[in-house]
SEKOLTOR-456325 format. One line per field, with one value per residue: residue number from 1; residue in three letters; chain; x, y, z of N, C-alpha, C, O in turn. Coordinates in pm, 1 decimal. Atoms other than C-alpha are relative to their C-alpha. Example, Ala and Ser with C-alpha at 12.3 -4.5 7.8 and 13.67 -1.06 7.14 Angstrom:
2
pos = (1,2)
code = (Ala,Ser)
unit = (A,A)
npx = (89.0,-82.0)
npy = (-119.0,-119.0)
npz = (0.0,-6.0)
capx = (1230.0,1367.0)
capy = (-450.0,-106.0)
capz = (780.0,714.0)
cpx = (90.0,-77.0)
cpy = (120.0,109.0)
cpz = (0.0,73.0)
opx = (193.6,-26.1)
opy = (118.1,219.8)
opz = (66.5,89.9)
***
This chain:
137
pos = (1,2,3,4,5,6,7,8,9,10,11,12,13,14,15,16,17,18,19,20,21,22,23,24,25,26,27,28,29,30,31,32,33,34,35,36,37,38,39,40,41,42,43,44,45,46,47,48,49,50,51,52,53,54,55,56,57,58,59,60,61,62,63,64,65,66,67,68,69,70,71,72,73,74,75,76,77,78,79,80,81,82,83,84,85,86,87,88,89,90,91,92,93,94,95,96,97,98,99,100,101,102,103,104,105,106,107,108,109,110,111,112,113,114,115,116,117,118,119,120,121,122,123,124,125,126,127,128,129,130,131,132,133,134,135,136,137)
code = (Met,Leu,Arg,Ala,Ile,Phe,Met,Pro,Pro,Tyr,Asn,His,Asn,Thr,Val,Trp,Pro,Glu,Val,Ala,Gln,Tyr,Ala,Ser,Tyr,Ile,Ala,Ala,Ile,Ile,Ala,Leu,Leu,Leu,Trp,Leu,Val,Pro,Gly,Ala,Arg,Arg,Glu,Ala,Arg,Ile,Thr,Ser,Leu,Ala,Phe,Leu,Gly,Gly,Met,Tyr,Tyr,Leu,Met,Asn,Phe,Val,Gly,Phe,Pro,Met,Pro,Trp,Tyr,Leu,Pro,Thr,Val,Thr,Thr,Leu,Ser,Phe,Leu,Thr,Leu,Ala,Ile,Thr,Gly,Gly,Gln,Leu,Ala,Ala,Trp,Ala,Lys,Ser,Ser,Val,Ala,Ala,Thr,Gly,Lys,Gln,Lys,Ile,Ser,Pro,Gly,Val,Asn,Pro,Ser,Ile,His,Asp,Leu,Cys,Cys,Arg,Ala,His,His,His,Arg,Arg,His,Gly,Gly,Leu,Pro,Thr,Gln,Met,Ala,Thr,Ala,Thr,His)
unit = (A,A,A,A,A,A,A,A,A,A,A,A,A,A,A,A,A,A,A,A,A,A,A,A,A,A,A,A,A,A,A,A,A,A,A,A,A,A,A,A,A,A,A,A,A,A,A,A,A,A,A,A,A,A,A,A,A,A,A,A,A,A,A,A,A,A,A,A,A,A,A,A,A,A,A,A,A,A,A,A,A,A,A,A,A,A,A,A,A,A,A,A,A,A,A,A,A,A,A,A,A,A,A,A,A,A,A,A,A,A,A,A,A,A,A,A,A,A,A,A,A,A,A,A,A,A,A,A,A,A,A,A,A,A,A,A,A)
npx = (-156.8,-86.4,40.5,-1.3,-149.6,-57.1,101.8,20.3,44.0,106.9,48.6,121.2,163.2,23.8,56.5,-175.8,49.4,-25.6,-117.1,-179.9,9.8,-26.8,-125.0,-70.6,-40.0,-100.9,-113.3,-26.3,-36.3,-159.3,-122.0,33.6,-49.3,-122.7,-106.5,-29.9,-55.1,-160.5,-84.8,27.1,-136.7,-2.6,12.1,167.2,70.9,-27.2,73.3,120.1,39.6,48.4,147.1,89.4,13.4,73.0,89.8,52.6,-1.6,109.1,131.2,32.4,34.2,73.8,115.7,61.4,-91.1,25.6,-102.9,-157.2,-110.2,-70.8,-131.2,-107.7,-3.6,15.0,-147.1,-93.1,19.5,-21.2,-129.9,-35.8,50.3,-57.3,-143.8,21.2,27.0,-161.5,-71.3,73.3,-50.0,-107.7,-14.7,30.4,-129.1,-107.5,55.1,30.4,-160.8,-48.2,58.1,-4.6,110.8,74.7,23.8,160.4,79.5,16.3,107.5,-49.0,-118.7,-141.4,-33.8,82.5,-62.0,-105.6,42.5,14.0,-94.6,-25.5,128.5,-41.8,-183.7,-11.6,76.4,-82.2,-145.7,-0.1,-75.5,-5.1,-95.7,-164.9,30.9,74.6,-54.3,-115.9,62.1,83.4,-65.9)
npy = (86.8,-31.9,38.2,134.5,32.7,65.5,63.8,132.0,2.5,-19.8,-86.9,-92.6,164.1,43.9,-99.1,-43.7,-118.9,-114.0,-68.4,52.9,-32.5,-120.8,1.2,49.0,-134.7,-71.2,36.6,-7.6,-101.6,-68.0,82.4,-75.4,-156.8,-75.6,12.3,-156.4,-63.6,-4.1,0.9,173.0,103.8,45.5,148.4,-93.3,-78.4,94.6,106.2,-103.3,-59.8,123.4,29.3,-56.4,36.3,137.6,-13.0,-45.4,88.6,38.7,-132.0,-34.0,119.8,103.7,-75.8,89.0,60.1,177.4,64.0,29.8,-96.7,-97.9,18.2,-64.5,-155.8,3.9,36.9,-112.8,-104.7,10.8,-64.6,-122.9,-46.9,57.7,-33.0,-122.6,13.9,-7.4,-96.6,-84.9,53.7,-21.9,-162.6,-36.0,51.3,-74.9,-148.7,25.3,60.1,-137.7,-82.7,65.1,-2.3,-16.4,-115.0,-12.5,76.6,143.4,-36.0,-82.5,-1.8,-77.8,-96.5,-120.7,-62.7,-89.0,-121.0,-38.7,-22.9,-81.9,-99.0,-64.8,-66.6,-139.8,-86.3,-45.2,-42.0,-52.3,80.5,129.8,-35.9,31.1,145.7,20.7,-103.7,82.0,122.3,-15.6,-56.7)
npz = (8.7,-101.4,-89.9,43.7,-15.5,-140.0,-38.9,64.6,146.6,41.8,-147.5,43.9,-4.4,-134.2,-81.6,-76.9,-64.7,86.4,-57.4,49.9,184.1,-12.7,-73.7,86.3,101.4,-27.8,-26.3,140.0,8.5,-33.8,81.0,150.1,3.5,-120.6,74.8,44.5,-128.6,2.0,-122.8,-2.0,36.2,121.2,10.8,-6.1,141.8,92.0,-32.4,51.2,172.1,76.4,-46.2,98.5,130.5,22.3,12.1,120.8,83.9,-42.4,4.4,140.6,103.6,-27.7,-76.7,-126.2,-97.5,2.7,-117.9,72.8,74.1,-164.0,-69.3,43.0,4.1,-191.6,-3.4,50.5,-57.7,-123.5,-16.2,-4.0,-128.3,-139.1,36.6,-7.3,-137.1,-94.2,-39.9,-100.3,-140.6,-21.3,-53.8,-104.1,-45.6,34.1,-83.3,-124.0,-10.2,-12.7,-65.4,-144.5,-48.7,128.7,81.6,108.6,-133.1,77.2,79.0,55.5,107.0,-8.1,66.6,-32.0,-160.7,58.1,46.4,-87.6,-69.7,63.7,22.0,-156.6,-4.5,56.9,-66.1,-119.3,32.6,116.1,106.2,-59.0,-110.7,72.4,31.2,135.1,121.8,104.2,72.0,152.2,87.9)
capx = (6712.3,6892.0,6658.4,6725.8,7123.6,7137.5,6785.7,6637.7,6591.3,6250.8,6176.4,5952.4,5691.4,5746.2,5613.1,6002.1,5940.4,5989.6,6264.9,6500.6,6395.0,6498.4,6813.3,6941.6,6873.8,7067.5,7363.4,7359.5,7373.1,7677.8,7855.1,7726.8,7844.4,8191.5,8409.5,8366.3,8506.4,8835.7,8958.2,8825.9,9103.9,9188.5,9097.3,8721.1,8681.1,8789.8,8557.3,8262.9,8295.1,8302.4,7972.8,7849.4,7947.2,7768.9,7470.1,7422.1,7479.0,7183.2,6937.0,6989.0,7036.3,6869.5,6591.8,6478.5,6643.4,6681.3,6865.4,7197.2,7287.7,7326.1,7565.2,7831.1,7742.4,7629.1,7987.0,8149.4,7917.5,7994.0,8364.9,8335.6,8146.4,8354.4,8713.0,8541.2,8436.5,8809.4,8924.7,8688.8,8794.1,9148.1,9110.0,8917.2,9186.4,9445.5,9248.6,9204.2,9595.9,9728.6,9512.1,9536.4,9164.7,8842.8,8800.7,8434.4,8148.1,8005.7,7704.8,7862.6,7980.3,8344.9,8317.4,8024.5,8211.3,8526.8,8371.8,8191.9,8493.7,8633.3,8344.1,8401.8,8799.1,8727.2,8453.1,8675.7,9016.0,8936.0,9103.5,9207.8,9429.6,9826.1,9718.0,9408.0,9531.5,9824.7,9600.9,9346.2,9617.1)
capy = (11970.4,12098.3,11991.6,11634.1,11630.9,11523.3,11354.9,10995.7,10892.5,10985.1,11246.5,11441.6,11117.2,11077.2,11261.9,11406.4,11717.4,12060.5,12123.4,11855.1,11954.8,12303.2,12224.5,12013.5,12300.6,12515.1,12304.7,12274.4,12596.7,12685.2,12391.7,12536.5,12893.9,12839.9,12802.7,13212.0,13253.9,13362.2,13284.6,12892.9,12614.0,12527.5,12176.1,12319.0,12556.6,12285.6,12016.5,12348.8,12405.7,12039.8,12018.7,12294.4,12146.5,11806.8,12010.0,12202.7,11896.9,11757.1,12059.9,12101.6,11755.9,11509.3,11745.0,11498.6,11385.4,11003.1,10838.5,10712.5,11040.9,11211.6,11022.2,11176.7,11534.4,11433.6,11302.3,11619.4,11855.6,11625.3,11705.8,12042.8,12099.4,11857.2,12027.8,12381.9,12254.8,12156.7,12458.0,12674.8,12440.7,12495.8,12867.5,12888.4,12654.6,12867.5,13191.4,13019.4,12927.0,13269.3,13468.5,13196.7,13270.0,13156.8,13413.4,13278.3,13206.0,12872.9,12913.3,13192.0,13243.2,13322.4,13545.1,13754.8,13775.3,13886.0,14160.1,14261.9,14261.8,14473.4,14728.1,14772.2,14819.8,15101.4,15267.7,15269.2,15319.2,15474.9,15242.6,14861.5,14766.0,14638.7,14249.9,14290.4,14556.6,14348.5,14068.0,14230.1,14360.9)
capz = (-1112.1,-870.7,-600.3,-713.2,-653.1,-279.7,-258.6,-360.5,-671.0,-831.3,-505.1,-697.5,-719.2,-327.3,-26.5,92.4,330.0,134.3,408.1,271.8,-92.2,-2.3,192.2,-112.3,-347.5,-155.8,-83.7,-497.3,-537.1,-351.5,-500.8,-829.6,-757.2,-533.4,-869.5,-882.5,-529.8,-553.5,-200.5,-257.2,-288.1,-623.7,-606.4,-482.8,-795.9,-1033.0,-878.7,-901.8,-1269.2,-1356.1,-1127.1,-1337.6,-1653.6,-1568.8,-1480.1,-1803.8,-1984.7,-1777.7,-1803.1,-2162.0,-2321.2,-2061.8,-1888.8,-1632.7,-1322.7,-1439.6,-1137.2,-1366.1,-1476.6,-1074.0,-930.3,-1120.6,-1089.6,-658.9,-656.3,-793.7,-560.9,-241.1,-304.8,-378.3,-35.3,202.2,-9.9,81.8,448.0,531.0,428.7,627.8,939.4,875.1,866.3,1136.2,1315.4,1206.5,1355.7,1676.8,1672.2,1581.0,1833.6,2122.9,2152.9,1955.7,1695.2,1543.5,1801.6,1708.3,1431.2,1316.3,923.0,942.2,663.1,819.7,1153.4,983.8,807.9,1124.1,1312.1,1045.4,1053.9,1429.3,1421.3,1187.9,1338.8,1683.7,1544.5,1219.9,992.5,986.9,1237.0,1076.1,1062.9,852.5,635.2,502.5,446.3,221.9,25.7)
cpx = (80.8,-44.8,-12.2,111.5,19.8,-148.6,-19.5,-17.0,-192.5,-58.2,-101.5,-137.8,-17.2,-14.7,184.8,-82.0,82.5,148.8,123.0,10.5,76.7,194.1,97.5,13.4,94.4,161.7,91.0,31.4,124.8,105.1,-1.8,110.8,149.0,76.4,13.8,35.3,132.5,91.7,-20.8,104.7,-49.9,-109.3,-178.4,-75.9,3.7,-146.7,-181.4,-44.9,-29.7,-158.3,-104.6,-34.5,-131.9,-148.2,-79.2,-17.5,-182.2,-129.2,-20.7,-19.0,-116.4,-149.3,-80.5,67.8,27.7,133.0,155.9,41.9,78.0,60.3,122.7,13.3,-50.0,147.2,77.1,-51.8,18.0,143.2,29.8,-42.6,102.3,152.5,-9.7,-29.5,128.0,88.4,-47.9,69.0,110.7,19.9,-68.7,65.5,103.4,-26.5,21.6,171.4,76.5,-72.4,4.8,-151.2,-120.6,-53.3,-177.4,-74.3,-65.6,-146.2,12.1,78.0,121.8,8.4,-75.8,102.6,128.9,-3.4,-44.1,108.1,77.3,-18.2,33.2,96.5,-47.8,-31.0,57.9,105.5,-1.5,84.4,16.1,109.7,118.5,-58.2,-77.9,-2.9,64.0,-87.4,-98.0,83.7,98.2)
cpy = (-34.2,-41.1,-162.8,-66.8,-60.5,-87.8,-140.4,-29.8,7.8,99.8,64.4,-118.1,8.4,112.5,40.9,163.9,113.5,60.3,-70.3,36.2,127.0,12.6,-52.1,81.4,132.2,-29.8,-34.7,106.5,65.0,-83.7,-1.9,93.0,-0.9,9.9,174.9,85.4,-0.8,-104.4,-214.2,-40.0,-32.6,-114.0,17.7,62.7,-95.4,-126.5,81.0,-23.4,-132.5,-34.3,75.3,-27.7,-99.4,52.1,87.7,-121.2,-54.3,42.1,2.6,-136.5,-127.6,57.1,-36.8,-53.6,-148.3,-25.7,-46.3,93.1,72.8,-82.3,77.0,132.8,3.9,-10.1,149.8,93.5,-43.6,40.1,158.4,69.0,-31.5,78.1,160.1,-23.1,-1.9,153.4,134.2,-72.6,7.1,138.0,17.8,-84.6,87.8,122.9,-8.4,-14.0,140.3,121.7,-84.0,16.6,-35.3,102.3,-7.3,-75.0,-78.8,49.9,144.9,0.6,65.3,112.6,146.6,58.1,76.7,199.0,81.9,57.9,108.1,177.0,71.3,106.3,143.3,85.8,50.2,80.9,116.7,-14.5,-168.2,-16.4,-100.1,-131.9,20.8,80.9,-39.4,-119.3,29.5,53.2,-126.8)
cpz = (102.4,155.4,13.2,50.6,131.2,63.7,-79.8,-115.2,-27.3,184.7,-31.0,15.4,153.8,86.7,84.3,42.5,-87.7,86.1,-74.9,-146.3,-65.4,41.3,-139.1,-91.8,43.7,19.2,-148.9,-21.2,36.6,-28.9,-156.5,-40.1,23.0,-117.7,-30.7,125.4,12.2,115.2,5.1,-44.7,-177.0,-58.4,-1.0,-143.4,-117.9,34.0,-35.9,-138.4,-52.9,35.7,-85.8,-171.0,-30.9,11.1,-90.8,-86.8,39.6,-31.0,-157.4,-94.1,105.8,39.8,85.4,88.9,-4.8,124.3,-64.2,-14.6,174.1,62.5,-4.9,61.2,161.6,62.8,-19.9,118.8,122.9,-4.4,-6.6,144.6,104.8,-59.7,73.5,165.9,85.8,-27.4,98.1,148.7,13.5,1.0,123.9,149.3,34.8,80.0,117.8,44.5,17.4,91.0,163.7,59.8,-97.7,-86.0,-37.8,160.6,-124.7,-59.7,-48.4,-127.4,34.0,-85.7,38.5,102.3,-25.1,-13.5,134.1,90.6,-76.9,46.0,152.3,27.3,-38.5,28.3,147.6,-7.0,-134.5,-120.3,22.7,44.4,-125.9,-97.2,-114.1,-137.3,-113.2,-66.2,-92.4,-76.7,-79.9)
opx = (124.7,40.0,-87.8,107.3,113.5,-150.3,56.0,-67.2,-267.6,-125.2,-191.4,-247.4,-134.6,22.4,236.7,-167.2,195.2,227.4,232.0,113.0,120.1,283.6,200.7,123.5,154.4,249.3,212.5,153.1,191.7,223.6,73.3,198.3,214.7,159.8,100.6,25.2,200.8,183.2,44.7,172.5,-158.2,-189.3,-253.0,-181.7,-91.8,-221.2,-275.5,-155.6,-124.0,-239.7,-214.2,-127.0,-216.5,-230.1,-199.5,-119.9,-276.4,-227.8,-132.1,-105.5,-207.0,-247.6,-175.3,151.7,15.1,244.2,252.4,165.0,192.8,66.7,183.6,110.8,-40.4,187.5,151.8,40.5,8.9,169.9,125.5,14.1,143.1,229.6,93.2,7.0,156.2,174.0,27.1,132.0,139.2,112.3,-2.3,34.7,140.3,59.7,70.5,202.7,120.5,-35.2,-5.1,-170.3,-113.6,-157.3,-253.7,-34.9,-68.5,-215.7,-92.3,196.6,122.2,80.9,-41.3,148.0,152.7,47.8,33.6,100.3,113.5,57.4,65.6,94.8,-52.9,39.1,31.2,124.1,82.5,131.9,-45.3,202.3,78.0,-78.2,-33.5,-60.0,43.8,-76.2,-118.0,12.5,173.9)
opy = (-141.5,-48.3,-218.3,-182.1,-140.2,-128.5,-169.7,64.1,-53.5,52.2,87.0,-121.6,21.2,224.4,-17.1,227.5,88.2,143.2,-25.7,32.5,144.6,86.1,10.0,100.2,204.4,56.4,-52.2,109.5,143.7,-51.2,-61.5,88.2,94.7,92.9,218.5,207.3,-95.3,-182.5,-300.6,26.2,-42.3,-110.6,1.8,34.5,-82.7,-157.3,27.3,-52.5,-148.3,-84.4,34.0,2.5,-98.2,-14.5,108.1,-120.4,-46.0,-25.7,-0.3,-153.0,-188.3,-10.4,32.2,-127.3,-213.4,26.1,-16.8,89.4,105.1,-25.4,121.8,169.9,114.8,56.1,182.4,147.3,47.0,115.0,214.7,171.2,52.1,79.8,213.5,73.7,55.5,200.7,214.0,0.2,-8.4,184.3,88.4,-43.2,111.6,169.4,88.2,3.3,181.9,234.3,-26.8,-18.9,17.5,151.7,87.8,-150.5,-62.4,124.2,204.3,-32.3,178.3,204.4,261.4,172.3,182.6,298.8,172.9,173.1,196.5,269.5,186.8,224.6,239.2,186.9,163.3,186.9,206.4,71.1,-219.1,58.1,-157.0,-136.8,10.2,62.6,-17.8,-159.9,-45.8,111.5,-97.2)
opz = (143.7,244.4,92.9,93.7,136.4,179.9,-172.4,-177.0,48.6,276.3,50.0,71.5,188.6,51.4,179.7,-19.5,-130.2,40.0,-110.8,-214.3,-179.2,-0.3,-164.7,-143.7,-35.9,12.1,-159.0,-39.5,-30.4,-21.1,-233.6,-126.6,-18.1,-81.5,-106.4,139.7,51.7,88.9,63.3,-123.4,-234.7,-151.8,-97.6,-199.6,-194.6,-59.1,-94.3,-183.6,-130.4,-41.9,-123.9,-246.3,-120.3,-52.2,-74.7,-155.2,-39.2,-59.8,-209.7,-180.2,48.7,9.0,122.9,37.0,98.9,134.5,6.4,-14.0,204.5,171.5,92.3,126.6,214.1,158.4,72.3,180.0,205.7,89.6,46.5,183.3,185.4,36.2,115.0,232.5,191.0,47.4,154.3,225.4,132.2,67.9,199.8,261.1,149.8,154.5,176.3,162.3,124.6,58.1,272.3,176.1,-208.7,-42.4,-54.6,249.6,-246.6,9.7,-75.4,-123.3,82.9,-47.4,10.7,109.3,33.0,37.2,162.9,133.5,0.7,75.9,179.8,61.4,38.5,24.7,188.3,52.7,-141.1,-195.0,116.5,12.5,-227.3,-218.6,-228.4,-244.8,-232.7,-181.8,-187.8,-158.5,-172.3)
***
């Protein structure tokens, strides 16, 4: 059912590429589980939880991806992903403004980049920098 969220109606009967179905599945999983992420914006967590509730209903009571049921949950997942994308963009922009240089290389996940920077600084200096230590507490 999750593969059908971002796909056209009755996509399982047509010849859509597996890559498109897999991408739809991954995006739906991200939107479905985002309510568990403590750092996510409240609006994103609420729409993610509503998406989870809608998917629970569809999977347990409908059982088949009927095209007239999917727009509601698809809208909730789009909102979740858009709000989160906006939050990540604002975070990246503020980190660039704070340091005066680009902190994140293009194509690198910000959270992975942050963890790598922390690990590198810890190895070199034996602890977290003051700015990072206060941000984590």
